N, C-alpha and C positions, 0 to 999 in steps of 0.2 A: 229462551233465553241462553241455556249453555249453549246450543248450536251457534249463536251469533258471538258470543264470546270464544267459542272454539273456532270459527271461520274468522273472526279477526286477527286472534292470534295466528293462525297459520298465513294469513296475507302479511302479517308483520314479520314472521319468522323468512316466510319467501322473498319478502321485498329485502331483508338484510340479505339472503345467499345472492340475490341478485346482483345487489349493490356490489358485494365483495368480489362475486364473480367478473362483472363488467364496470372495473373500476376505471372512471373517465380522469384520474391524476396524471395521466401522461400525454404526450404529444407523439404523433408519427414520425417525429424529426427526432426522438431520444433513438430510436433504433437504427434512424440512418448516421447519428452522430456516434454511438455504439461502433457499427460496422467500419465506418471511416477510420475510428481511432485503433481497430484492431489491424485494419490493413495497414496505415501509417506506421503501426508498433512493428510489425511484420517485416515490412519493405526496410525501416531503418535498422532493424536488427541484421537484415541480410546484406546492406551495404558495407564494401570494404574498399580501402583508398590503393591504389597500384604507388609504391614508394618510389619505383622506378619512374615514372612519369612524373612525380611530383618533384624529386630531386633534379630534374632538368631544368625546372625554373626555380630561381634563388628565392621570390618572394614568397610563391606557393609553398617552398621547401619551408621557408621560416613561419609562416602561417600553421602549416603542417606540425611542426615542432611545438608551437605555442598550443594547439590543439591536443596534441599528445602531452603536454604538460599540465594542461586544466584537466585532461581526464583521469591522468592518473591522481592528481589532488582531489577530484570529487570521488573517486573509487576509495581512497585512502581513508577522506570521511566515512564514506559509506560503509566500510567495514568497520568502522571504530564504533558506528552508531548501532550496526547490527551487532557487534560486541556487547552494547551496552543493552540493545534488546534482549539478547540471550541472559544475561546476567539478571536482569529483571524477571524473567520467567524462572531462573532458577531460584530467585529470592519467592517469587511467588510458588513456586512447589515447594520451597521450603517450610512455608506457612502452614502446610497439612501436619507437620510434626506436632508442634503445639495442639493444633485441633484434636489429634488424634489421643494426645496425652490427656487432655481434657477431657476426654470420655471415660477416663480408667477412674477420675474422681467422683465420689458422692455429688449429689445438687446441691448439697448447701457447703461444699468445701470450699475455702477461699483459693485454693491452689487451682482448681477449674476455670474460675473466673480470671485468674490471672493469665493462665496458658491459653484461654479463649481472646483475651486483650492482645497477647503477642502474636497470636495467628492472625486477628483483625488489621494488626499493625504492620506485619511483614506481608499479608496480601494486597493492603494499599500501597505499601512503598514498593514493593517487586513491580504491582500493576501499572503504577504511574512511570516507574523505569522503564517497564518495557514497552508502554505507550509512546513515551518519548523517543526512545530508542528506536523503534520501526517507524516511526512517523519521520524523523530524522532520515533515515536511511531510504525510505519514500520520495522524500525531497531530493537527496541527492543523486539517487537512481534518474528522477525527473531533471535536474541540471544535467546529468550526462547527456540525456536525448537531445536538451535544448542545444548542449553544447557539440553535438555532432550535426544537426541541423543547421544551426549557425555555419557550422566548417563546409556543408555542402552549399549553402547558399551563397557563400563567398566564392567558392570553386565557379559555382555555375554563373556568377555576375561580373567576377574580375577573370576568370580564366578559361571561359567556355568550356567548362567542365573537365577538366584536365584532371586525371588522377582519380575520377569516380570509377570503380568498375562494380556494376550492380549483380546482384545474383540472388535472383526472385525464382 
């Protein structure tokens, strides 16, 4: 009886290990999508525009100036969100001060409970602020990439690619 229980427990443990090792919750396309996105981001970061070629065409130059204006707007908002994220991290780190102060009090001292409450409150407020800040910065950086893609598509469709200088 002991051997039967031991063997069934071993088979159960082995099946859990095998399931964890060979998890089928992914598709082969996930790796292809990740590789394509990495390649696209690399290419997008290395594309530069030739201002001399763009300035020869007034319509393309106006679109380029609009592109630069939108880019500076998104970069400014991204910087603001990034600052909000850093402030949130600062508040989160400052929540450690009341936490360490609560360790100095006895177990039944109400000042320890108050300090612990302040620590939890600061931790939550700072964490939410940091989360909102960094998610906002990520969204703005994504909008920057989309703006660059839109401008590249504009140049390719209306001006036969005038002004694109690729550096790969």
